[in-house]
VEXKOL-751108 format. One record per residue: residue number from 1; residue in one letter; x, y, z of N, C-alpha, C in turn. Coordinates in nm, 3 decimals, decimal comma. Layout:
% residues N
VEXRO  resi  resn  nx  ny  nz  cax  cay  caz  cx  cy  cz
VEXRO  NUM  a  X  Y  Z  X  Y  Z  X  Y  Z
...
***
This chain:
% residues 267
VEXRO  resi  resn  nx  ny  nz  cax  cay  caz  cx  cy  cz
VEXRO  1  m  0,099  -0,126  -0,009  0,005  0,013  -0,024  0,113  0,105  -0,011
VEXRO  2  g  0,057  0,216  -0,100  0,134  0,367  -0,100  0,009  0,458  -0,121
VEXRO  3  t  0,016  0,596  -0,088  -0,053  0,701  -0,141  0,055  0,816  -0,165
VEXRO  4  d  -0,027  0,882  -0,215  0,021  0,996  -0,248  -0,024  1,108  -0,125
VEXRO  5  w  0,052  1,227  -0,155  0,029  1,307  -0,019  -0,131  1,388  0,006
VEXRO  6  v  -0,164  1,371  0,083  -0,322  1,372  0,104  -0,302  1,532  0,220
VEXRO  7  e  -0,379  1,666  0,223  -0,400  1,754  0,261  -0,504  1,747  0,346
VEXRO  8  v  -0,499  1,733  0,527  -0,566  1,695  0,618  -0,634  1,856  0,662
VEXRO  9  g  -0,552  1,947  0,640  -0,570  2,080  0,699  -0,476  2,184  0,618
VEXRO  10  d  -0,524  2,264  0,619  -0,420  2,410  0,595  -0,294  2,370  0,594
VEXRO  11  r  -0,197  2,330  0,503  -0,050  2,301  0,486  -0,031  2,166  0,616
VEXRO  12  c  -0,103  2,083  0,603  -0,060  1,968  0,697  -0,110  1,846  0,639
VEXRO  13  w  -0,004  1,778  0,605  -0,013  1,637  0,460  -0,026  1,533  0,558
VEXRO  14  v  -0,035  1,412  0,494  -0,024  1,291  0,521  -0,001  1,171  0,420
VEXRO  15  r  0,078  1,141  0,411  0,130  1,000  0,316  0,118  0,849  0,399
VEXRO  16  r  0,029  0,732  0,327  0,068  0,622  0,405  0,141  0,503  0,293
VEXRO  17  y  0,214  0,485  0,391  0,349  0,401  0,347  0,333  0,230  0,358
VEXRO  18  s  0,351  0,154  0,257  0,344  0,012  0,277  0,557  -0,020  0,276
VEXRO  19  p  0,548  -0,082  0,376  0,480  -0,200  0,447  0,461  -0,152  0,628
VEXRO  20  w  0,364  -0,203  0,669  0,305  -0,178  0,791  0,222  -0,052  0,782
VEXRO  21  d  0,169  0,013  0,672  0,042  0,110  0,654  0,111  0,240  0,723
VEXRO  22  v  0,201  0,293  0,730  0,284  0,357  0,872  0,248  0,487  0,809
VEXRO  23  s  0,176  0,646  0,879  0,152  0,716  0,804  0,280  0,808  0,854
VEXRO  24  s  0,314  0,925  0,784  0,437  1,011  0,757  0,325  1,138  0,752
VEXRO  25  g  0,399  1,251  0,811  0,355  1,345  0,772  0,391  1,484  0,798
VEXRO  26  v  0,344  1,591  0,719  0,437  1,697  0,680  0,338  1,802  0,690
VEXRO  27  v  0,417  1,915  0,799  0,318  2,039  0,841  0,450  2,166  0,808
VEXRO  28  a  0,387  2,285  0,712  0,468  2,345  0,659  0,386  2,503  0,719
VEXRO  29  g  0,506  2,562  0,737  0,469  2,733  0,778  0,569  2,804  0,682
VEXRO  30  d  0,548  2,939  0,731  0,588  3,043  0,620  0,783  3,012  0,617
VEXRO  31  d  0,816  2,974  0,656  0,991  2,959  0,692  1,035  2,815  0,656
VEXRO  32  g  0,965  2,704  0,687  1,014  2,557  0,672  0,888  2,472  0,715
VEXRO  33  l  0,957  2,333  0,699  0,838  2,222  0,717  0,875  2,164  0,858
VEXRO  34  l  0,770  2,040  0,875  0,817  1,967  0,985  0,783  1,842  0,952
VEXRO  35  v  0,856  1,749  0,955  0,830  1,582  0,922  0,820  1,500  1,041
VEXRO  36  i  0,671  1,441  1,009  0,673  1,335  1,142  0,650  1,215  1,102
VEXRO  37  d  0,769  1,128  1,196  0,785  0,980  1,147  0,842  0,990  1,014
VEXRO  38  t  0,986  0,888  1,006  1,051  0,869  0,897  1,084  0,762  0,817
VEXRO  39  r  0,930  0,643  0,846  0,956  0,543  0,809  1,028  0,462  0,865
VEXRO  40  a  1,108  0,302  0,831  1,130  0,209  0,919  1,287  0,185  0,898
VEXRO  41  d  1,340  0,251  0,773  1,479  0,238  0,759  1,550  0,367  0,648
VEXRO  42  v  1,675  0,361  0,606  1,702  0,464  0,569  1,658  0,471  0,454
VEXRO  43  a  1,650  0,351  0,381  1,610  0,389  0,219  1,515  0,421  0,253
VEXRO  44  q  1,372  0,353  0,314  1,270  0,437  0,306  1,242  0,577  0,345
VEXRO  45  g  1,342  0,599  0,438  1,355  0,730  0,525  1,372  0,819  0,360
VEXRO  46  r  1,448  0,777  0,272  1,499  0,856  0,167  1,401  0,897  0,058
VEXRO  47  e  1,353  0,757  0,060  1,230  0,784  -0,060  1,108  0,898  0,008
VEXRO  48  l  1,099  0,914  0,125  1,035  0,993  0,194  1,095  1,120  0,168
VEXRO  49  a  1,187  1,177  0,187  1,284  1,309  0,181  1,205  1,311  0,044
VEXRO  50  v  1,271  1,257  -0,076  1,196  1,283  -0,166  1,080  1,333  -0,200
VEXRO  51  h  1,004  1,260  -0,163  0,891  1,298  -0,147  0,822  1,420  -0,100
VEXRO  52  v  0,877  1,468  0,044  0,881  1,596  0,107  0,940  1,701  -0,003
VEXRO  53  r  1,040  1,644  -0,025  1,096  1,761  -0,156  0,990  1,795  -0,239
VEXRO  54  a  0,942  1,730  -0,339  0,850  1,729  -0,412  0,739  1,815  -0,380
VEXRO  55  l  0,667  1,789  -0,290  0,579  1,841  -0,222  0,628  2,014  -0,164
VEXRO  56  s  0,707  2,052  -0,189  0,758  2,187  -0,111  0,913  2,177  -0,078
VEXRO  57  s  0,934  2,324  -0,170  1,078  2,366  -0,149  1,123  2,441  -0,059
VEXRO  58  l  1,030  2,430  0,046  1,081  2,480  0,201  1,167  2,393  0,268
VEXRO  59  p  1,296  2,444  0,358  1,390  2,375  0,412  1,297  2,272  0,491
VEXRO  60  v  1,365  2,197  0,565  1,325  2,044  0,669  1,394  2,125  0,782
VEXRO  61  l  1,283  2,210  0,888  1,323  2,283  0,990  1,350  2,176  1,109
VEXRO  62  a  1,294  2,057  1,099  1,326  1,934  1,209  1,227  1,857  1,197
VEXRO  63  v  1,233  1,686  1,240  1,186  1,598  1,247  1,163  1,580  1,326
VEXRO  64  m  1,024  1,494  1,363  0,983  1,450  1,512  0,921  1,300  1,488
VEXRO  65  n  0,963  1,244  1,619  0,933  1,099  1,630  0,828  1,098  1,739
VEXRO  66  t  0,726  1,037  1,676  0,592  1,034  1,773  0,579  0,862  1,902
VEXRO  67  h  0,703  0,818  1,842  0,726  0,708  1,977  0,822  0,615  1,896
VEXRO  68  a  0,906  0,535  1,992  1,046  0,488  1,968  1,049  0,344  1,880
VEXRO  69  h  0,933  0,333  1,772  0,936  0,205  1,731  0,988  0,245  1,600
VEXRO  70  f  1,055  0,123  1,562  1,136  0,122  1,441  1,075  0,204  1,320
VEXRO  71  d  0,947  0,150  1,294  0,826  0,173  1,157  0,832  0,331  1,152
VEXRO  72  h  0,878  0,412  1,254  0,820  0,541  1,287  0,960  0,693  1,281
VEXRO  73  l  1,093  0,577  1,354  1,213  0,659  1,325  1,342  0,582  1,254
VEXRO  74  g  1,282  0,461  1,201  1,419  0,411  1,105  1,497  0,498  1,008
VEXRO  75  g  1,396  0,621  0,964  1,468  0,693  0,826  1,524  0,810  0,847
VEXRO  76  n  1,541  0,849  1,024  1,582  0,941  1,065  1,724  1,038  0,971
VEXRO  77  a  1,802  0,916  0,951  1,923  0,957  0,891  1,939  1,007  0,783
VEXRO  78  a  1,810  0,958  0,702  1,764  1,076  0,570  1,762  1,195  0,564
VEXRO  79  f  1,759  1,273  0,696  1,777  1,398  0,750  1,843  1,473  0,794
VEXRO  80  p  1,980  1,450  0,750  2,091  1,469  0,839  2,126  1,660  0,825
VEXRO  81  g  2,133  1,665  0,943  2,136  1,848  0,972  2,003  1,889  1,073
VEXRO  82  c  1,875  1,803  1,042  1,794  1,813  1,099  1,749  1,778  1,246
VEXRO  83  p  1,730  1,906  1,337  1,700  1,855  1,467  1,571  1,727  1,476
VEXRO  84  v  1,617  1,634  1,561  1,519  1,531  1,588  1,452  1,541  1,686
VEXRO  85  v  1,338  1,538  1,694  1,269  1,542  1,837  1,192  1,493  1,859
VEXRO  86  a  1,158  1,425  1,999  1,088  1,347  2,056  1,055  1,354  2,204
VEXRO  87  h  0,976  1,255  2,270  0,954  1,263  2,380  1,130  1,179  2,452
VEXRO  88  a  1,156  1,238  2,588  1,284  1,193  2,615  1,277  1,042  2,676
VEXRO  89  a  1,173  0,986  2,678  1,195  0,835  2,683  1,227  0,754  2,552
VEXRO  90  v  1,211  0,818  2,438  1,251  0,726  2,330  1,408  0,710  2,298
VEXRO  91  p  1,459  0,816  2,342  1,663  0,754  2,318  1,681  0,625  2,443
VEXRO  92  l  1,609  0,648  2,549  1,652  0,544  2,676  1,583  0,417  2,604
VEXRO  93  a  1,459  0,401  2,565  1,399  0,281  2,419  1,521  0,247  2,348
VEXRO  94  l  1,559  0,334  2,264  1,688  0,287  2,174  1,766  0,257  2,244
VEXRO  95  e  1,815  0,298  2,366  1,933  0,247  2,408  1,934  0,101  2,477
VEXRO  96  r  1,785  0,083  2,526  1,739  -0,048  2,555  1,778  -0,139  2,466
VEXRO  97  g  1,742  -0,108  2,331  1,682  -0,227  2,243  1,582  -0,211  2,201
VEXRO  98  a  1,498  -0,237  2,089  1,381  -0,232  2,041  1,317  -0,361  2,066
VEXRO  99  p  1,197  -0,343  2,134  1,142  -0,482  2,205  1,079  -0,606  2,099
VEXRO  100  e  1,061  -0,502  2,003  1,011  -0,568  1,872  1,062  -0,642  1,798
VEXRO  101  p  1,048  -0,786  1,808  1,130  -0,907  1,745  1,135  -0,859  1,583
VEXRO  102  e  1,082  -0,767  1,484  1,069  -0,720  1,381  1,156  -0,627  1,351
VEXRO  103  a  1,184  -0,577  1,415  1,254  -0,466  1,412  1,410  -0,438  1,384
VEXRO  104  p  1,418  -0,416  1,259  1,584  -0,493  1,204  1,650  -0,329  1,186
VEXRO  105  l  1,641  -0,224  1,286  1,734  -0,136  1,282  1,869  -0,149  1,284
VEXRO  106  s  1,976  -0,105  1,202  2,086  -0,116  1,214  2,131  -0,010  1,285
VEXRO  107  t  2,320  0,027  1,265  2,386  0,121  1,332  2,318  0,265  1,262
VEXRO  108  e  2,329  0,217  1,174  2,336  0,360  1,078  2,174  0,405  1,075
VEXRO  109  e  2,071  0,317  1,096  1,953  0,345  1,113  1,883  0,407  1,263
VEXRO  110  k  1,975  0,338  1,364  1,933  0,385  1,497  2,012  0,549  1,520
VEXRO  111  v  1,930  0,616  1,497  1,973  0,776  1,502  1,866  0,844  1,589
VEXRO  112  p  1,948  0,847  1,706  1,838  0,882  1,811  1,788  1,069  1,803
VEXRO  113  p  1,675  1,063  1,863  1,672  1,213  1,886  1,780  1,260  1,936
VEXRO  114  d  1,787  1,430  1,912  1,876  1,487  1,988  1,835  1,618  2,072
VEXRO  115  t  1,698  1,640  1,995  1,585  1,721  2,096  1,487  1,627  2,153
VEXRO  116  v  1,476  1,663  2,315  1,390  1,573  2,386  1,339  1,689  2,478
VEXRO  117  f  1,235  1,623  2,494  1,121  1,700  2,569  1,060  1,603  2,673
VEXRO  118  a  1,014  1,691  2,795  0,914  1,642  2,911  0,787  1,586  2,860
VEXRO  119  h  0,727  1,692  2,860  0,596  1,756  2,863  0,575  1,823  2,762
VEXRO  120  r  0,654  1,930  2,660  0,591  1,962  2,597  0,728  2,067  2,529
VEXRO  121  w  0,708  2,048  2,361  0,823  2,107  2,269  0,714  2,226  2,184
VEXRO  122  d  0,734  2,321  2,189  0,696  2,405  2,079  0,807  2,431  1,957
VEXRO  123  l  0,763  2,475  1,834  0,818  2,502  1,707  0,751  2,637  1,624
VEXRO  124  d  0,843  2,721  1,585  0,776  2,815  1,525  0,791  2,832  1,405
VEXRO  125  l  0,727  2,771  1,278  0,748  2,757  1,172  0,749  2,858  1,058
VEXRO  126  g  0,735  2,974  1,101  0,691  3,067  1,047  0,556  3,087  1,022
VEXRO  127  g  0,506  3,173  1,100  0,388  3,217  1,104  0,291  3,099  1,096
VEXRO  128  r  0,339  3,001  1,202  0,278  2,929  1,254  0,357  2,849  1,342
VEXRO  129  e  0,238  2,854  1,459  0,285  2,731  1,591  0,279  2,626  1,611
VEXRO  130  v  0,374  2,506  1,644  0,315  2,386  1,647  0,334  2,333  1,750
VEXRO  131  q  0,281  2,234  1,855  0,324  2,157  1,974  0,304  2,073  1,981
VEXRO  132  a  0,439  2,000  2,014  0,424  1,835  2,038  0,404  1,820  2,209
VEXRO  133  t  0,362  1,728  2,235  0,309  1,720  2,376  0,308  1,578  2,414
VEXRO  134  h  0,346  1,528  2,527  0,309  1,366  2,589  0,212  1,387  2,681
VEXRO  135  l  0,112  1,300  2,664  -0,009  1,323  2,742  -0,026  1,223  2,850
VEXRO  136  g  0,079  1,126  2,823  0,075  1,010  2,886  0,145  0,897  2,841
VEXRO  137  r  0,174  0,784  2,963  0,223  0,638  2,865  0,074  0,574  2,794
VEXRO  138  g  0,093  0,466  2,731  0,007  0,388  2,640  0,072  0,286  2,539
VEXRO  139  h  0,062  0,361  2,434  0,120  0,226  2,342  0,257  0,223  2,370
VEXRO  140  t  0,328  0,338  2,379  0,470  0,288  2,485  0,459  0,418  2,612
VEXRO  141  d  0,602  0,416  2,657  0,627  0,517  2,781  0,649  0,662  2,688
VEXRO  142  g  0,682  0,667  2,566  0,734  0,783  2,492  0,643  0,845  2,416
VEXRO  143  d  0,524  0,790  2,394  0,368  0,837  2,297  0,442  1,063  2,289
VEXRO  144  a  0,386  1,088  2,182  0,386  1,226  2,156  0,310  1,229  2,058
VEXRO  145  v  0,194  1,357  2,072  0,146  1,395  1,964  0,153  1,532  1,912
VEXRO  146  l  0,158  1,560  1,798  0,158  1,690  1,687  0,078  1,756  1,696
VEXRO  147  l  0,036  1,905  1,772  -0,109  1,946  1,756  -0,042  2,090  1,633
VEXRO  148  v  -0,128  2,140  1,592  -0,129  2,217  1,458  -0,295  2,307  1,520
VEXRO  149  p  -0,290  2,361  1,609  -0,413  2,448  1,613  -0,446  2,527  1,505
VEXRO  150  d  -0,402  2,572  1,454  -0,472  2,677  1,349  -0,491  2,581  1,192
VEXRO  151  a  -0,448  2,465  1,211  -0,566  2,384  1,119  -0,625  2,318  1,211
VEXRO  152  d  -0,615  2,282  1,321  -0,750  2,166  1,382  -0,702  2,037  1,343
VEXRO  153  v  -0,555  2,034  1,318  -0,503  1,872  1,302  -0,409  1,818  1,398
VEXRO  154  v  -0,432  1,686  1,454  -0,330  1,655  1,508  -0,281  1,517  1,472
VEXRO  155  y  -0,183  1,543  1,461  -0,073  1,386  1,442  -0,041  1,290  1,618
VEXRO  156  a  -0,121  1,167  1,560  -0,114  1,118  1,712  -0,027  0,984  1,749
VEXRO  157  g  0,041  0,955  1,599  0,120  0,810  1,664  0,011  0,708  1,640
VEXRO  158  d  0,126  0,641  1,702  0,054  0,499  1,755  -0,081  0,489  1,892
VEXRO  159  l  -0,072  0,609  1,913  -0,152  0,616  2,057  -0,308  0,596  2,030
VEXRO  160  v  -0,321  0,630  1,850  -0,451  0,624  1,778  -0,420  0,533  1,663
VEXRO  161  e  -0,481  0,384  1,653  -0,492  0,325  1,529  -0,640  0,313  1,467
VEXRO  162  q  -0,595  0,321  1,354  -0,756  0,286  1,282  -0,745  0,202  1,203
VEXRO  163  s  -0,615  0,137  1,134  -0,619  0,016  1,010  -0,624  -0,110  1,085
VEXRO  164  g  -0,638  -0,138  1,234  -0,673  -0,238  1,281  -0,659  -0,200  1,420
VEXRO  165  p  -0,722  -0,331  1,540  -0,726  -0,281  1,666  -0,579  -0,173  1,723
VEXRO  166  p  -0,566  -0,136  1,830  -0,467  -0,062  1,890  -0,366  -0,177  1,895
VEXRO  167  s  -0,215  -0,144  1,873  -0,116  -0,262  1,943  -0,069  -0,310  2,042
VEXRO  168  f  -0,135  -0,327  2,127  -0,084  -0,374  2,247  0,088  -0,470  2,264
VEXRO  169  g  0,175  -0,389  2,182  0,307  -0,426  2,195  0,400  -0,484  2,337
VEXRO  170  p  0,496  -0,516  2,342  0,581  -0,520  2,449  0,654  -0,412  2,491
VEXRO  171  d  0,615  -0,306  2,492  0,635  -0,209  2,557  0,536  -0,124  2,608
VEXRO  172  c  0,405  -0,137  2,573  0,312  -0,082  2,627  0,252  -0,062  2,779
VEXRO  173  w  0,195  0,034  2,779  0,104  0,020  2,933  -0,023  0,037  2,915
VEXRO  174  p  -0,084  -0,092  2,894  -0,227  -0,067  2,890  -0,343  -0,065  2,984
VEXRO  175  l  -0,262  -0,061  3,133  -0,360  0,012  3,225  -0,380  0,192  3,245
VEXRO  176  e  -0,256  0,258  3,148  -0,246  0,366  3,143  -0,317  0,446  2,957
VEXRO  177  w  -0,357  0,369  2,883  -0,356  0,393  2,786  -0,489  0,455  2,739
VEXRO  178  g  -0,561  0,416  2,803  -0,741  0,460  2,814  -0,737  0,615  2,865
VEXRO  179  p  -0,643  0,635  2,996  -0,627  0,758  3,006  -0,592  0,907  2,993
VEXRO  180  t  -0,495  0,857  2,885  -0,416  0,890  2,798  -0,496  0,949  2,664
VEXRO  181  l  -0,560  0,849  2,603  -0,683  0,884  2,508  -0,764  0,967  2,546
VEXRO  182  e  -0,813  0,971  2,658  -0,932  1,087  2,722  -0,896  1,158  2,709
VEXRO  183  r  -0,744  1,238  2,723  -0,684  1,333  2,772  -0,651  1,408  2,614
VEXRO  184  l  -0,632  1,311  2,534  -0,622  1,385  2,431  -0,767  1,375  2,327
VEXRO  185  a  -0,872  1,318  2,381  -0,967  1,319  2,306  -1,067  1,464  2,377
VEXRO  186  s  -1,045  1,539  2,495  -1,063  1,625  2,593  -1,007  1,759  2,510
VEXRO  187  m  -0,888  1,735  2,409  -0,859  1,863  2,315  -0,880  1,886  2,233
VEXRO  188  l  -1,004  1,807  2,134  -1,014  1,792  2,029  -1,170  1,869  2,006
VEXRO  189  d  -1,208  1,868  1,904  -1,339  1,958  1,892  -1,386  1,839  1,745
VEXRO  190  p  -1,516  1,885  1,718  -1,588  1,787  1,635  -1,521  1,806  1,505
VEXRO  191  v  -1,464  1,898  1,463  -1,345  1,934  1,304  -1,220  1,877  1,285
VEXRO  192  t  -1,149  1,847  1,424  -1,064  1,800  1,430  -0,997  1,701  1,346
VEXRO  193  n  -0,903  1,721  1,276  -0,908  1,599  1,172  -0,782  1,521  1,269
VEXRO  194  v  -0,747  1,431  1,307  -0,672  1,343  1,355  -0,583  1,212  1,296
VEXRO  195  v  -0,460  1,255  1,232  -0,367  1,145  1,200  -0,316  0,977  1,288
VEXRO  196  p  -0,362  0,888  1,256  -0,340  0,786  1,350  -0,226  0,744  1,279
VEXRO  197  g  -0,123  0,640  1,375  -0,027  0,608  1,336  -0,026  0,519  1,174
VEXRO  198  h  -0,139  0,438  1,206  -0,169  0,330  1,072  -0,334  0,381  1,057
VEXRO  199  g  -0,355  0,396  0,959  -0,482  0,404  0,897  -0,542  0,546  0,837
VEXRO  200  d  -0,652  0,575  0,838  -0,738  0,667  0,785  -0,745  0,762  0,852
VEXRO  201  v  -0,781  0,898  0,796  -0,767  1,010  0,945  -0,904  0,962  0,989
VEXRO  202  v  -0,921  1,047  1,141  -1,059  1,010  1,220  -1,081  1,128  1,286
VEXRO  203  d  -1,203  1,125  1,375  -1,211  1,244  1,417  -1,231  1,203  1,582
VEXRO  204  v  -1,312  1,309  1,688  -1,287  1,324  1,812  -1,388  1,194  1,838
VEXRO  205  d  -1,481  1,132  1,731  -1,567  1,066  1,824  -1,500  0,896  1,815
VEXRO  206  f  -1,408  0,904  1,702  -1,347  0,757  1,696  -1,251  0,770  1,834
VEXRO  207  v  -1,182  0,900  1,850  -1,047  0,870  1,959  -1,149  0,842  2,070
VEXRO  208  a  -1,278  0,926  2,089  -1,315  0,849  2,289  -1,340  0,703  2,257
VEXRO  209  q  -1,409  0,665  2,146  -1,446  0,542  2,146  -1,300  0,441  2,170
VEXRO  210  q  -1,244  0,492  2,106  -1,099  0,374  2,108  -1,060  0,400  2,251
VEXRO  211  a  -1,037  0,505  2,334  -1,038  0,573  2,481  -1,137  0,437  2,571
VEXRO  212  r  -1,229  0,453  2,511  -1,325  0,376  2,606  -1,288  0,187  2,572
VEXRO  213  d  -1,256  0,143  2,481  -1,251  0,056  2,461  -1,091  -0,005  2,542
VEXRO  214  v  -1,003  0,072  2,476  -0,922  0,066  2,574  -0,909  0,033  2,725
VEXRO  215  t  -0,995  0,157  2,770  -1,024  0,153  2,902  -1,077  0,003  2,960
VEXRO  216  q  -1,154  -0,032  2,879  -1,217  -0,154  2,923  -1,121  -0,291  2,910
VEXRO  217  v  -1,027  -0,267  2,849  -0,905  -0,337  2,862  -0,847  -0,360  2,983
VEXRO  218  a  -0,828  -0,227  3,021  -0,795  -0,238  3,202  -0,869  -0,267  3,304
VEXRO  219  e  -1,007  -0,193  3,304  -1,088  -0,239  3,372  -1,138  -0,400  3,401
VEXRO  220  h  -1,123  -0,445  3,283  -1,123  -0,634  3,304  -1,031  -0,671  3,347
VEXRO  221  l  -0,904  -0,620  3,301  -0,758  -0,639  3,405  -0,782  -0,672  3,528
VEXRO  222  r  -0,815  -0,554  3,580  -0,823  -0,520  3,710  -0,934  -0,610  3,775
VEXRO  223  l  -1,021  -0,608  3,723  -1,159  -0,743  3,787  -1,058  -0,882  3,747
VEXRO  224  l  -0,982  -0,970  3,647  -0,926  -1,050  3,693  -0,842  -1,081  3,805
VEXRO  225  v  -0,752  -0,981  3,822  -0,679  -1,003  3,954  -0,695  -1,000  4,028
VEXRO  226  a  -0,844  -0,891  4,066  -0,891  -0,938  4,224  -0,952  -1,059  4,236
VEXRO  227  a  -1,017  -1,109  4,118  -1,058  -1,253  4,165  -1,004  -1,344  4,153
VEXRO  228  h  -0,845  -1,301  4,143  -0,756  -1,413  4,158  -0,737  -1,524  4,026
VEXRO  229  v  -0,798  -1,462  3,893  -0,777  -1,530  3,781  -0,611  -1,534  3,731
VEXRO  230  p  -0,558  -1,667  3,690  -0,457  -1,714  3,671  -0,432  -1,621  3,510
VEXRO  231  e  -0,303  -1,559  3,536  -0,294  -1,512  3,380  -0,301  -1,574  3,266
VEXRO  232  a  -0,262  -1,714  3,287  -0,277  -1,835  3,178  -0,431  -1,811  3,129
VEXRO  233  d  -0,501  -1,777  3,248  -0,687  -1,798  3,165  -0,729  -1,639  3,137
VEXRO  234  a  -0,639  -1,578  3,166  -0,710  -1,459  3,163  -0,786  -1,406  3,013
VEXRO  235  l  -0,738  -1,457  2,925  -0,804  -1,430  2,761  -0,941  -1,495  2,738
VEXRO  236  s  -0,949  -1,626  2,825  -1,087  -1,698  2,813  -1,203  -1,636  2,865
VEXRO  237  r  -1,171  -1,518  2,980  -1,240  -1,517  3,059  -1,279  -1,357  3,015
VEXRO  238  g  -1,367  -1,329  2,897  -1,395  -1,219  2,838  -1,536  -1,175  2,929
VEXRO  239  p  -1,577  -1,072  2,879  -1,586  -1,020  2,716  -1,460  -0,909  2,721
VEXRO  240  w  -1,387  -0,908  2,606  -1,272  -0,836  2,578  -1,341  -0,735  2,450
VEXRO  241  p  -1,297  -0,620  2,462  -1,343  -0,551  2,309  -1,273  -0,570  2,155
VEXRO  242  f  -1,173  -0,643  2,236  -1,031  -0,645  2,047  -1,028  -0,789  2,064
VEXRO  243  p  -1,023  -0,822  1,969  -1,004  -0,985  1,929  -0,908  -1,026  2,021
VEXRO  244  v  -0,893  -1,157  2,101  -0,784  -1,158  2,189  -0,674  -1,226  2,161
VEXRO  245  e  -0,672  -1,230  2,032  -0,507  -1,282  1,954  -0,405  -1,204  1,992
VEXRO  246  g  -0,447  -1,033  1,962  -0,402  -0,926  2,002  -0,388  -0,878  2,150
VEXRO  247  l  -0,423  -0,969  2,235  -0,444  -0,891  2,362  -0,343  -0,991  2,449
VEXRO  248  a  -0,259  -1,098  2,401  -0,176  -1,176  2,552  -0,050  -1,070  2,568
VEXRO  249  v  0,010  -0,984  2,533  0,077  -0,924  2,581  0,009  -0,800  2,656
VEXRO  250  a  -0,069  -0,721  2,621  -0,169  -0,650  2,686  -0,185  -0,739  2,851
VEXRO  251  v  -0,239  -0,857  2,801  -0,283  -0,930  2,943  -0,153  -0,895  3,035
VEXRO  252  h  0,006  -1,003  2,974  0,085  -1,021  3,054  0,155  -0,884  3,121
VEXRO  253  r  0,123  -0,742  3,059  0,161  -0,624  3,071  0,097  -0,592  3,189
VEXRO  254  g  -0,032  -0,617  3,185  -0,157  -0,558  3,274  -0,102  -0,624  3,389
VEXRO  255  y  -0,100  -0,772  3,413  -0,046  -0,850  3,546  0,035  -0,780  3,607
VEXRO  256  r  0,172  -0,794  3,522  0,268  -0,725  3,583  0,303  -0,594  3,639
VEXRO  257  h  0,200  -0,525  3,529  0,208  -0,364  3,625  0,123  -0,358  3,752
VEXRO  258  l  0,002  -0,443  3,738  -0,075  -0,420  3,851  0,014  -0,516  3,997
VEXRO  259  g  0,112  -0,599  3,965  0,172  -0,637  4,049  0,276  -0,595  4,118
VEXRO  260  a  0,357  -0,498  4,022  0,469  -0,381  4,033  0,418  -0,274  4,098
VEXRO  261  g  0,292  -0,250  4,110  0,264  -0,103  4,154  0,250  0,001  4,064
VEXRO  262  h  0,257  -0,045  3,922  0,253  0,052  3,809  0,363  0,119  3,791
VEXRO  263  a  0,495  0,070  3,829  0,602  0,131  3,816  0,699  0,041  3,749
VEXRO  264  g  0,831  0,119  3,712  0,935  0,058  3,671  0,914  -0,020  3,504
VEXRO  265  h  1,060  -0,073  3,466  0,950  -0,178  3,340  0,989  -0,320  3,356
VEXRO  266  p  0,834  -0,332  3,376  0,839  -0,530  3,394  0,814  -0,586  3,278
VEXRO  267  g  0,877  -0,701  3,321  0,865  -0,751  3,161  0,751  -0,849  3,116
***
C-alpha cells in the first residue's frame, strides 16, 4: 500500500506507506517544514525525503518521532542536519534495544532524537506555531502527539490506530493508555482531523470510542486480578473489546504492572 500526499488541513499533509501502512506527516509554515515519522529504515527515509521535496521546496526545520518503534524513526538518518525531536523516553528506549522482534534497525538507522522534552515542545515554522506534547503512557512510555492548532489537525502516532485494533506491544502500558486517550479526546473538537499512526484520518468520536475500548481492557484486567484469575486463563475470561489474539501482551503487561504497583519496566 502506498498513497500520495493528502492535505488534511491547511498545509498539513499525510502520506501512507507500505509495509506496515505507516503514516508520515508534513506540516508547513512560511519558513519551513516539520516532518513527522520517518518510516522504517534509511532507504524508506530517503524515499520519504524525495517525496517531501516534491511537496515543497521549503527547508525541513525539524523531524519529529511520535514514539520509539522502528517503523516511525528508522529513516531519521535520511534527514541529516535536522534536529530530531521526541519525548525523552525515546532515546532511552533505543538504548535498551527495540522490543519488537521484527525491528531491523542497523547502527546507521538507529539515529536517536537529539532534542527531547518531558511535557511539551514548541516550534515556530514561520507564521505558524506547532506543539508536540506528551499526554501520558499508552502504546509506549514515550508517545507524543503533534498539535497544529490553527489547522485543527493532530498527528497522534500509534496512540490512535484505525487500520486495526490498538497494538498492545511488549512496551505498552495497558492500564494507562485509556486515560491518555481521554486526555487527547478532551483537547479535540468536532472538526479536528486526527492522523493515526496507521490508517485513515479519524475524528474526536473515534478517539473517544477507542479510549473507552482501551479503558475496558484495563478495567477487565483489574477485575481478573482482583478475582485471582491466573494470567494463563485471562484471555478465556472475556468479554474483551478487541480480538483476543491481539491481547496476550496486554494481559501479560497488565498483570505485571498491577503486581509491580505501576512502576518500573516489568517484563
